[in-house]
MDAnalysis code that builds the backbone (N, CA, C; Angstrom):
import MDAnalysis as mda
import numpy as np

u = mda.Universe.empty(210, n_residues=70, atom_resindex=np.repeat(np.arange(70), 3), trajectory=True)
u.add_TopologyAttr("name", ["N", "CA", "C"] * 70)
u.add_TopologyAttr("resid", np.arange(1, 71))
u.add_TopologyAttr("resname", ["MET", "LEU", "ALA", "PRO", "PHE", "ASP", "ARG", "GLY", "PRO", "ALA", "THR", "PRO", "GLY", "ASN", "GLY", "THR", "MET", "ILE", "ALA", "LEU", "ASP", "LEU", "PRO", "THR", "ARG", "GLU", "ALA", "VAL", "ASP", "ALA", "PHE", "HIS", "ALA", "LYS", "ALA", "VAL", "SER", "LEU", "GLY", "ALA", "ILE", "ASP", "GLU", "GLY", "ALA", "PRO", "GLY", "ASP", "ARG", "GLY", "SER", "TYR", "MET", "SER", "TYR", "PHE", "ARG", "ASP", "LEU", "ASP", "GLY", "ASN", "LYS", "ILE", "CYS", "ALA", "CYS", "ARG", "ILE", "GLY"])
u.atoms.positions = np.array([
    [-53.023, -53.020, 22.127],
    [-53.730, -54.891, 22.840],
    [-53.315, -55.371, 20.944],
    [-52.568, -57.115, 20.629],
    [-52.818, -57.382, 19.343],
    [-54.038, -58.297, 19.617],
    [-54.858, -58.259, 18.180],
    [-55.925, -59.046, 17.689],
    [-55.635, -60.459, 16.968],
    [-56.363, -60.934, 16.933],
    [-56.009, -62.395, 15.434],
    [-55.909, -61.382, 14.546],
    [-55.778, -62.402, 13.769],
    [-55.278, -61.922, 12.389],
    [-56.244, -62.203, 11.699],
    [-57.224, -62.853, 11.797],
    [-58.514, -63.276, 11.063],
    [-59.911, -61.994, 11.779],
    [-59.377, -61.625, 13.114],
    [-60.140, -60.354, 13.796],
    [-60.759, -61.589, 14.625],
    [-60.791, -62.272, 14.299],
    [-61.891, -62.958, 15.083],
    [-61.535, -63.277, 17.069],
    [-62.844, -63.503, 17.936],
    [-62.444, -63.669, 18.943],
    [-61.442, -64.614, 19.398],
    [-60.095, -63.916, 20.324],
    [-59.199, -65.234, 20.919],
    [-59.615, -66.338, 21.648],
    [-58.976, -67.248, 20.732],
    [-59.666, -68.822, 20.799],
    [-58.067, -69.035, 21.619],
    [-57.830, -70.709, 21.778],
    [-57.119, -71.471, 22.004],
    [-56.718, -71.627, 20.626],
    [-55.323, -71.485, 19.744],
    [-55.463, -72.051, 18.654],
    [-55.698, -70.661, 17.832],
    [-56.155, -70.238, 17.760],
    [-56.620, -68.455, 17.107],
    [-55.382, -67.998, 16.786],
    [-54.679, -68.119, 14.990],
    [-53.083, -67.584, 15.191],
    [-52.290, -68.320, 15.092],
    [-52.878, -70.107, 15.978],
    [-51.361, -70.798, 15.548],
    [-50.935, -71.170, 14.179],
    [-49.680, -71.585, 13.833],
    [-49.285, -72.086, 12.130],
    [-48.772, -72.881, 12.613],
    [-49.197, -73.706, 12.165],
    [-48.392, -75.117, 11.755],
    [-47.578, -75.438, 10.805],
    [-46.392, -75.592, 10.667],
    [-45.217, -76.316, 9.291],
    [-44.982, -76.720, 9.267],
    [-45.219, -77.467, 7.960],
    [-44.617, -79.461, 7.542],
    [-43.426, -78.927, 6.893],
    [-42.143, -79.713, 7.545],
    [-41.259, -79.073, 6.381],
    [-40.894, -81.105, 5.324],
    [-41.246, -80.718, 4.437],
    [-41.185, -81.955, 3.155],
    [-40.103, -81.798, 2.910],
    [-40.269, -83.306, 2.327],
    [-38.450, -83.110, 1.687],
    [-38.074, -82.871, 0.958],
    [-39.168, -82.150, -0.526],
    [-38.275, -81.421, -1.615],
    [-39.580, -80.610, -2.204],
    [-38.186, -79.808, -2.511],
    [-40.057, -78.469, -3.149],
    [-41.087, -78.959, -4.343],
    [-40.654, -79.794, -4.782],
    [-41.667, -80.567, -5.593],
    [-42.795, -81.236, -4.436],
    [-42.096, -81.989, -3.597],
    [-43.345, -81.735, -1.844],
    [-43.888, -80.129, -1.985],
    [-43.882, -79.539, -1.645],
    [-43.878, -78.516, -1.083],
    [-45.401, -78.526, -2.095],
    [-44.536, -78.164, -3.681],
    [-45.640, -77.776, -4.736],
    [-47.046, -78.856, -4.914],
    [-46.874, -79.698, -4.800],
    [-47.698, -80.694, -4.932],
    [-49.251, -80.699, -3.324],
    [-48.691, -80.675, -1.993],
    [-48.872, -80.662, -1.291],
    [-49.944, -79.144, -0.648],
    [-48.768, -77.987, -1.423],
    [-50.363, -76.679, -1.712],
    [-50.776, -76.739, -2.623],
    [-51.564, -77.869, -3.756],
    [-51.700, -77.832, -4.643],
    [-52.881, -78.769, -4.308],
    [-52.819, -79.279, -3.523],
    [-54.215, -80.947, -3.302],
    [-54.258, -79.871, -2.006],
    [-53.706, -79.211, -1.258],
    [-55.045, -78.065, -0.998],
    [-56.183, -77.839, -1.580],
    [-55.333, -76.945, -2.360],
    [-55.838, -75.470, -1.895],
    [-57.474, -76.893, -3.448],
    [-56.761, -77.647, -3.161],
    [-57.902, -78.615, -4.774],
    [-58.939, -79.155, -3.888],
    [-58.491, -79.469, -2.184],
    [-59.514, -80.132, -1.800],
    [-60.559, -78.988, -0.619],
    [-60.475, -77.973, -1.687],
    [-61.078, -76.144, -0.870],
    [-59.986, -75.851, 0.560],
    [-58.887, -76.024, 0.553],
    [-57.837, -74.316, 1.488],
    [-58.057, -73.763, 0.553],
    [-57.167, -72.335, 1.416],
    [-57.428, -71.508, 1.198],
    [-56.242, -70.903, 0.885],
    [-55.790, -70.354, -0.255],
    [-54.439, -69.917, -1.168],
    [-54.337, -68.688, -0.012],
    [-53.016, -68.894, 0.849],
    [-52.697, -67.706, 0.927],
    [-50.878, -67.239, 1.258],
    [-50.491, -67.803, 0.503],
    [-49.098, -67.967, -0.188],
    [-48.205, -68.493, -1.195],
    [-48.448, -68.279, -2.305],
    [-48.231, -70.181, -3.527],
    [-46.580, -70.237, -3.251],
    [-46.431, -71.337, -3.275],
    [-44.649, -71.918, -3.042],
    [-44.284, -70.862, -3.964],
    [-42.551, -70.919, -3.089],
    [-42.262, -69.819, -3.990],
    [-40.832, -69.790, -3.109],
    [-39.454, -69.145, -3.180],
    [-38.295, -68.609, -2.338],
    [-38.780, -67.369, -1.517],
    [-38.754, -67.680, -0.300],
    [-39.079, -66.879, 0.937],
    [-37.845, -67.381, 2.178],
    [-36.726, -67.297, 1.525],
    [-35.357, -67.349, 2.835],
    [-35.643, -68.725, 2.931],
    [-36.327, -69.512, 2.475],
    [-36.383, -71.172, 2.632],
    [-37.945, -71.349, 1.491],
    [-38.026, -72.091, 0.606],
    [-38.889, -72.779, 0.197],
    [-40.253, -73.211, 0.668],
    [-40.835, -71.680, 0.708],
    [-42.198, -72.033, 1.343],
    [-43.605, -71.617, 0.529],
    [-44.452, -72.470, 1.223],
    [-46.689, -72.386, 1.089],
    [-47.292, -71.977, 2.003],
    [-47.911, -71.156, 1.652],
    [-49.220, -71.113, 2.842],
    [-50.599, -70.988, 2.650],
    [-51.337, -72.257, 3.378],
    [-52.926, -72.047, 3.028],
    [-53.635, -72.413, 4.848],
    [-55.372, -72.593, 3.753],
    [-55.988, -72.347, 5.871],
    [-56.955, -73.809, 5.169],
    [-56.554, -74.815, 6.122],
    [-57.418, -76.068, 5.955],
    [-59.342, -75.061, 6.032],
    [-60.219, -75.950, 5.747],
    [-61.355, -75.681, 5.702],
    [-61.626, -75.639, 6.853],
    [-61.378, -75.537, 8.245],
    [-61.546, -74.764, 9.584],
    [-60.759, -74.105, 9.700],
    [-60.034, -73.051, 9.196],
    [-59.237, -71.471, 9.139],
    [-58.211, -72.014, 9.692],
    [-57.753, -73.091, 9.896],
    [-55.783, -72.734, 10.251],
    [-55.101, -73.468, 9.237],
    [-53.809, -71.511, 9.323],
    [-53.246, -71.750, 9.033],
    [-51.723, -72.993, 9.094],
    [-51.911, -73.445, 7.382],
    [-50.761, -74.288, 7.211],
    [-49.591, -73.869, 6.384],
    [-48.830, -73.845, 6.796],
    [-46.749, -73.756, 5.998],
    [-46.113, -74.846, 5.390],
    [-46.370, -75.310, 4.657],
    [-45.433, -76.118, 3.762],
    [-44.304, -75.501, 3.646],
    [-42.814, -76.790, 4.179],
    [-42.270, -75.875, 3.601],
    [-40.546, -76.545, 3.261],
    [-39.533, -76.194, 2.468],
    [-38.833, -76.923, 2.786],
    [-37.855, -75.669, 3.102],
    [-37.357, -76.638, 4.298],
    [-35.752, -75.827, 4.415],
    [-34.316, -76.495, 4.780],
    [-33.995, -75.746, 4.054],
    [-32.509, -75.921, 3.609],
    [-32.516, -75.222, 2.081],
])
């Protein structure tokens, strides 16, 4: 049996990730930097992972991916 990544109890949305496809790599960089400056937890700086992506957790613990697909 699998457990949520944060090892917390399984609840609706625990383990859910939202991805936002932004228009440019620069927009991904800026979005990630702004989120971290406002208190988000960095979970992967912007970089090429097949597509250009970055990851962070917001103040409520939600995982968000800012990316440029293509």
